[in-house]
C-alpha positions as CSV (number, residue, x, y, z in Angstrom):
1,M,19.1,69.0,5.1
2,L,15.9,68.3,7.1
3,V,17.2,64.9,8.1
4,A,20.4,66.5,9.4
5,L,18.3,69.0,11.4
6,A,16.3,66.2,12.9
7,V,19.5,64.4,14.0
8,A,20.9,67.6,15.4
9,A,17.7,68.2,17.4
10,A,18.0,64.7,19.0
11,T,21.7,65.1,19.8
12,P,21.3,67.0,23.1
13,A,19.0,64.3,24.5
14,L,21.4,61.6,23.5
15,T,24.3,63.5,25.1
16,L,22.3,63.8,28.4
17,R,21.6,60.1,28.4
18,L,25.2,59.0,27.6
19,T,26.9,61.4,30.1
20,G,24.3,61.4,32.9
21,L,24.4,65.2,33.0
22,Q,21.5,66.8,34.9
23,V,20.0,70.0,33.6
24,G,16.9,70.1,35.6
25,P,13.3,69.0,34.7
26,I,12.6,72.0,32.5
27,G,15.8,71.6,30.4
28,E,15.3,67.8,30.2
29,T,11.7,68.2,29.1
30,A,12.8,70.5,26.3
31,A,15.8,68.3,25.3
32,F,14.0,64.9,25.3
33,G,10.8,66.4,23.9
34,A,12.8,67.7,20.9
35,A,14.4,64.3,20.5
36,I,11.0,62.6,20.4
37,L,9.7,65.2,17.9
38,A,12.8,64.7,15.7
39,A,12.5,60.9,15.8
40,G,8.8,61.1,14.9
41,F,9.8,63.1,11.7
42,L,12.4,60.5,10.8
43,L,9.9,57.7,11.2
44,S,7.3,59.6,9.1
45,W,9.7,60.3,6.3
46,G,10.8,56.7,6.1
47,A,7.2,55.4,6.1
48,E,6.2,57.9,3.4
49,A,9.1,56.9,1.2
50,A,8.2,53.2,1.5
51,E,4.5,53.9,0.6
52,R,5.0,53.4,-3.1
53,H,7.0,50.2,-2.7
54,V,5.1,48.1,-0.2
55,S,1.8,46.3,-0.5
56,Q,-1.2,48.6,0.3
57,G,-2.4,46.7,3.4
58,L,1.0,46.4,4.9
59,I,2.0,50.0,4.4
60,I,-1.3,51.2,6.0
61,A,-0.5,49.2,9.1
62,V,3.1,50.4,9.2
63,V,2.4,54.1,8.5
64,A,-0.4,54.1,11.1
65,L,1.9,52.6,13.7
66,V,5.2,54.5,13.0
67,T,3.7,57.9,12.8
68,V,2.3,57.6,16.3
69,L,5.1,55.5,17.8
70,P,6.4,58.5,19.9
71,E,2.9,58.7,21.5
72,Y,2.9,55.0,22.1
73,A,6.3,55.1,23.8
74,V,5.4,57.9,26.3
75,D,1.9,56.5,27.1
76,L,3.1,52.9,27.5
77,Y,5.8,54.1,29.8
78,Y,3.2,55.7,32.1
79,A,1.1,52.5,32.0
80,Y,4.1,50.3,32.8
81,Q,5.0,52.5,35.8
82,A,1.4,52.4,36.9
83,G,1.7,48.6,37.0
84,K,4.8,48.8,39.1
85,A,3.4,51.4,41.5
86,G,-0.1,50.0,41.8
87,P,-3.6,50.8,40.6
88,G,-3.9,53.8,43.0
89,S,-0.7,55.6,41.7
90,Q,-0.6,58.9,39.8
91,Y,0.9,57.0,36.9
92,V,-2.6,55.5,36.2
93,H,-3.9,59.1,35.8
94,Y,-0.9,60.1,33.7
95,A,-1.5,57.2,31.2
96,A,-5.1,58.0,30.8
97,A,-4.3,61.8,30.5
98,N,-1.7,61.3,27.8
99,M,-4.0,59.0,25.7
100,T,-7.1,61.1,25.9
101,G,-5.2,64.3,25.3
102,A,-3.5,62.9,22.2
103,N,-6.8,61.7,20.8
104,R,-8.6,64.9,21.4
105,L,-5.7,67.0,20.0
106,L,-5.7,65.1,16.8
107,V,-9.4,65.6,16.1
108,G,-9.9,69.0,17.7
109,L,-6.8,70.7,16.4
110,A,-5.2,68.8,13.5
111,W,-8.3,68.1,11.5
112,P,-9.5,71.7,11.5
113,L,-5.9,72.9,10.7
114,L,-5.9,70.9,7.5
115,V,-9.2,72.3,6.3
116,A,-8.0,75.9,7.1
117,I,-4.8,75.4,5.2
118,H,-6.6,73.8,2.3
119,W,-9.0,76.8,2.1
120,A,-6.2,79.4,2.6
121,R,-4.3,78.0,-0.4
122,G,-7.3,78.2,-2.6
123,G,-8.3,74.6,-2.5
124,G,-12.0,75.2,-1.6
125,R,-14.1,75.4,1.5
126,A,-14.0,71.7,2.3
127,V,-11.6,68.7,2.1
128,E,-13.4,66.1,0.0
129,L,-12.7,62.5,0.7
130,T,-13.4,59.6,-1.7
131,R,-15.6,56.6,-1.2
132,A,-12.4,54.6,-0.7
133,N,-12.0,56.5,2.6
134,A,-15.3,55.1,3.8
135,V,-13.3,52.2,5.3
136,E,-11.4,54.5,7.6
137,V,-14.5,56.3,8.7
138,A,-16.4,53.1,9.3
139,F,-13.7,51.4,11.4
140,L,-13.1,54.6,13.4
141,L,-16.9,54.5,14.1
142,L,-16.6,50.9,15.4
143,A,-13.7,51.8,17.7
144,S,-15.5,54.9,19.0
145,L,-18.6,53.0,19.8
146,Y,-16.6,50.4,21.7
147,A,-15.0,53.1,23.7
148,F,-18.4,53.6,25.4
149,V,-18.2,49.9,26.6
150,I,-14.9,50.8,28.3
151,V,-16.5,53.8,30.0
152,L,-19.3,51.5,31.3
153,K,-16.7,49.1,32.7
154,D,-14.7,51.9,34.4
155,G,-11.5,50.3,33.1
156,I,-9.4,48.9,30.2
157,G,-8.5,45.3,30.4
158,P,-6.6,42.6,28.4
159,L,-9.8,41.5,26.8
160,D,-10.3,45.0,25.4
161,F,-6.9,44.7,23.7
162,V,-8.1,41.5,22.0
163,V,-11.2,43.3,20.7
164,L,-9.5,46.5,19.7
165,A,-6.5,44.7,18.0
166,A,-9.1,42.7,16.1
167,F,-10.7,45.9,14.9
168,F,-7.3,47.2,13.7
169,G,-6.5,43.9,12.0
170,A,-9.8,43.9,10.2
171,Y,-9.2,47.4,9.1
172,V,-5.8,46.5,7.6
173,W,-7.3,43.4,6.0
174,R,-10.2,45.4,4.5
175,T,-7.9,48.0,3.0
176,R,-5.4,45.5,1.6
177,S,-6.9,45.9,-1.9
178,A,-7.6,49.6,-1.7
179,P,-7.0,51.2,-5.1
180,E,-3.7,53.1,-5.7
181,D,-3.9,56.7,-6.9
182,E,-2.0,56.5,-10.1
183,D,-2.0,60.3,-10.5
184,E,-0.6,60.9,-7.0
185,D,2.4,63.2,-6.9
186,E,5.6,62.3,-5.3
187,E,5.8,62.4,-1.5
188,P,6.7,65.8,-0.2
189,G,10.0,66.6,1.5
190,P,12.7,64.0,2.4
191,A,10.5,61.1,1.3
192,A,10.9,62.4,-2.3
193,A,14.7,62.5,-1.9
194,L,14.7,59.0,-0.5
195,N,12.7,57.7,-3.5
196,A,15.2,59.3,-5.9
197,L,18.0,57.0,-4.6
198,P,18.9,53.7,-6.2
199,V,16.8,50.8,-4.8
200,A,19.5,49.3,-2.5
201,M,20.5,52.7,-1.1
202,R,16.8,53.7,-0.7
203,W,16.0,50.7,1.5
204,A,19.3,51.1,3.4
205,A,18.5,54.7,4.1
206,T,14.9,54.0,5.1
207,A,16.0,51.2,7.4
208,A,18.7,53.5,9.0
209,L,16.1,56.2,9.6
210,T,13.8,53.8,11.2
211,L,16.5,52.2,13.5
212,V,17.9,55.6,14.5
213,A,14.4,57.0,15.2
214,C,13.3,53.9,17.3
215,G,16.6,54.1,19.3
216,V,16.0,57.8,20.0
217,I,12.5,57.2,21.1
218,L,13.4,54.3,23.4
219,V,16.2,56.4,25.0
220,S,14.1,59.5,25.4
221,A,10.6,58.2,26.3
222,E,11.3,57.5,30.0
223,P,13.3,60.7,30.8
224,F,10.8,62.9,28.9
225,A,7.8,61.4,30.7
226,E,9.5,61.9,34.1
227,A,10.8,65.3,33.3
228,L,7.3,66.4,32.4
229,V,6.1,65.5,35.9
230,G,9.1,67.2,37.5
231,A,8.6,70.4,35.3
232,G,5.1,70.6,36.5
233,R,6.2,70.6,40.1
234,V,8.9,73.1,39.6
235,L,6.6,75.5,37.7
236,G,3.7,75.0,40.0
237,L,1.6,73.8,37.1
238,D,-0.9,70.9,37.1
239,E,1.1,67.8,36.1
240,F,-2.0,66.1,34.7
241,L,-2.7,68.9,32.3
242,L,0.9,69.2,31.2
243,I,0.9,65.5,30.4
244,Q,-2.4,65.7,28.7
245,W,-1.7,68.6,26.4
246,L,2.1,69.3,26.2
247,A,3.4,65.8,25.7
248,P,1.0,65.0,22.8
249,L,2.0,68.3,21.1
250,A,5.5,66.8,20.8
251,S,4.5,63.3,20.0
252,E,1.8,64.2,17.5
253,A,3.6,66.9,15.7
254,P,5.3,64.7,13.1
255,A,2.1,63.1,12.0
256,M,0.4,66.5,11.9
257,T,3.3,68.0,9.9
258,V,3.2,65.2,7.3
259,A,-0.5,65.7,6.9
260,V,0.0,69.4,6.4
261,L,2.7,68.7,3.8
262,F,0.1,66.6,1.9
263,V,-2.3,69.6,1.9
264,L,0.4,72.0,0.7
265,A,1.2,69.5,-2.1
266,G,-2.4,69.6,-3.3
267,R,-3.3,66.3,-1.7
268,A,-5.7,67.4,1.1
269,A,-7.7,64.1,1.0
270,N,-4.5,62.2,1.6
271,G,-3.6,64.4,4.5
272,L,-7.0,64.0,6.2
273,G,-7.1,60.3,5.5
274,T,-3.7,59.9,7.1
275,L,-4.9,61.6,10.3
276,V,-8.1,59.5,10.4
277,S,-5.8,56.4,10.0
278,D,-3.7,57.6,12.9
279,K,-6.8,58.1,15.0
280,I,-7.8,54.5,14.3
281,S,-4.3,53.3,15.4
282,Q,-4.5,55.3,18.7
283,W,-8.2,54.4,19.4
284,T,-7.5,50.7,18.9
285,L,-3.9,49.6,19.5
286,L,-2.8,52.3,21.8
287,V,-5.9,52.1,24.1
288,G,-5.7,48.3,24.0
289,M,-2.0,48.1,24.8
290,L,-2.3,50.2,28.0
291,P,-3.4,47.3,30.2
292,L,-0.8,45.1,28.6
293,A,2.0,47.6,29.6
294,M,0.4,47.8,33.1
295,S,0.4,44.0,33.3
296,V,4.1,43.9,32.5
297,G,4.8,46.4,35.2
298,A,2.7,44.6,37.7
299,G,4.0,41.1,36.8
300,S,0.5,39.8,36.3
301,L,-2.6,40.5,34.3
302,A,-4.0,43.8,35.4
303,N,-6.7,46.3,34.3
304,L,-6.1,50.0,33.9
305,P,-8.8,51.5,36.2
306,L,-10.7,54.7,35.4
307,D,-11.7,56.7,38.4
308,A,-14.5,59.4,38.2
309,R,-12.1,61.9,36.5
310,Q,-10.6,59.4,34.1
311,A,-14.0,58.0,33.2
312,E,-15.3,61.4,32.2
313,E,-12.1,62.2,30.3
314,F,-12.6,58.9,28.3
315,L,-16.3,59.7,27.8
316,L,-15.5,63.1,26.5
317,T,-12.9,61.7,24.1
318,A,-15.3,59.1,22.8
319,A,-18.1,61.7,22.4
320,Q,-15.8,64.1,20.5
321,S,-14.8,61.2,18.2
322,L,-18.5,60.4,17.6
323,F,-19.3,64.1,16.8
324,A,-16.3,64.3,14.4
325,L,-17.5,61.1,12.6
326,G,-20.9,62.7,12.3
327,L,-19.3,65.5,10.4
328,L,-17.6,63.1,8.1
329,L,-20.6,61.0,7.1
330,R,-20.8,62.9,3.8
331,L,-17.1,62.1,3.3
332,R,-16.2,65.8,3.5
333,L,-15.0,68.2,6.2
334,G,-15.9,71.8,5.5
335,L,-14.9,75.1,7.1
336,V,-18.0,75.3,9.3
337,S,-17.4,71.7,10.6
338,A,-13.8,72.5,11.2
339,F,-14.7,75.6,13.1
340,A,-17.1,73.7,15.3
341,L,-14.4,71.0,16.1
342,A,-11.8,73.7,16.9
343,S,-14.2,75.8,19.0
344,L,-15.4,73.0,21.1
345,F,-11.8,71.8,21.5
346,G,-10.6,75.2,22.6
347,L,-13.5,75.4,25.1
348,Q,-12.7,72.1,26.7
349,V,-9.0,73.0,27.1
350,G,-9.8,76.5,28.5
351,L,-12.2,75.1,31.0
352,A,-9.8,72.3,32.0
353,F,-7.2,75.0,33.0
354,A,-9.8,77.3,34.5
355,Y,-11.1,74.6,36.9
356,R,-7.7,72.8,37.4
357,D,-7.9,73.3,41.2
358,D,-11.6,72.2,41.5
359,A,-11.9,68.5,41.0
360,A,-15.7,68.3,41.4
361,R,-16.3,71.1,38.9
362,T,-13.8,69.6,36.5
363,V,-15.7,66.3,36.5
364,A,-19.0,68.1,36.1
365,T,-17.6,70.2,33.2
366,L,-16.2,67.2,31.4
367,S,-19.5,65.4,31.7
368,A,-21.5,68.4,30.4
369,L,-19.2,68.8,27.4
370,A,-19.4,65.1,26.6
371,W,-23.2,65.3,26.5
372,V,-23.0,68.4,24.3
373,Y,-20.9,66.4,21.8
374,L,-23.2,63.4,22.0
375,G,-26.3,65.6,21.4
376,L,-24.7,67.2,18.4
377,A,-23.6,63.8,17.1
378,A,-27.1,62.3,17.5
379,I,-28.5,65.1,15.3
380,L,-25.8,64.6,12.7
381,F,-26.3,60.9,12.5
382,L,-30.1,61.3,12.3
383,V,-29.9,63.9,9.5
384,N,-27.3,61.9,7.6
385,R,-28.7,58.4,8.2
386,R,-28.8,57.7,4.5
387,H,-25.2,58.6,4.1
388,L,-24.4,56.4,7.1
389,V,-26.0,53.4,5.5
390,D,-24.2,54.0,2.3
391,L,-20.9,54.5,4.0
392,L,-21.3,51.2,5.9
393,R,-22.3,49.4,2.8
394,V,-19.2,50.6,0.9
395,A,-16.9,49.9,3.9
396,F,-18.0,46.4,4.8
397,L,-19.5,44.7,1.8
398,P,-17.1,43.1,-0.7
399,P,-15.8,45.4,-3.4
400,A,-18.0,43.8,-6.1
401,A,-21.1,44.3,-4.0
402,G,-20.1,47.7,-2.7
403,A,-18.4,50.4,-4.7
404,P,-14.9,49.5,-5.8
405,G,-12.4,52.1,-6.8
406,R,-13.4,55.8,-6.5
407,P,-17.0,56.2,-7.6
408,E,-18.7,59.5,-6.9
409,R,-19.8,60.3,-3.4
410,P,-23.5,60.2,-2.6
411,D,-25.5,63.4,-3.1
């Protein structure tokens, strides 16, 4: 039933593409946004169904990639167009806006949402991770620290892709022997139905879901991205803010929904761990691939430049990530921490819209919020320095020297 609804949601967009019918930027934004959202769900269900039947390291890479593929498609389109139009074009701003918005939305809204749902259903005041999740937290810390190098360079270049792709590859390699949870319940939703099928039918259905979803995303990414710009002009709204906040809501919704389903199934740690993994994928591969897409558009190697506004946006995103990691050093995310993340996120979104017509004040506000995040992060890392050392030891030392399996968390 859910699969049929997802296909039905994508049908209007496919019809528009095949017939060339014009319904205006607002209608096209709705149609192609719904198609991208539906395709994201199809990808997520297929990946979750395959989780029990593919090697641990491979499925981590696949799940991390496919659940954010809609976000990749939209952002890489903007970067490609930036290469065609030149470094000074608005598409450079759009690419940076979409990437930073998606990252901040994931941490500022999705993480707190999981904790709130977990608490509301009687699961406790905190989502408790295991020491096996130290790998995710540690590699996200590496990627977040490297983001400050990008800020200092005022641009993202092909060399950054090499470094960030290496981080992601090392992350997958390190988790290749992660222990399976033998008591884990069946995947919620359509994934469970897929796994109930005979082997041949299951893999055929999973492959069909993946191919259909990828086709829908490829068909919808360009018109959705352009329709967003057009809708902003028609409605008299800031195009940058629409691309930064509205587009990620559609592209991130499937990953967020899958995580929520994990929480509702009593697997809150799996849900939060999935979102941390998605964040690693975005903060490494997505960021690193932007200059590659721009280079393809330009026909030669090119950097994605960050002007004053974009540099502050990137700094704020990195600072928020560092603050969130400070909250995770004890491998738990409680209600107070979730409230802090959500409140600061709401503040930055509110101020962005309030100062949308004042570029100088916007840059100053972004900078001030970034330093607030960094100050809070510094306090958290100082207070939890013993937990940081233990987390890095578990994440980077061989299992025999670290802590294999799922030993108790540090006090």
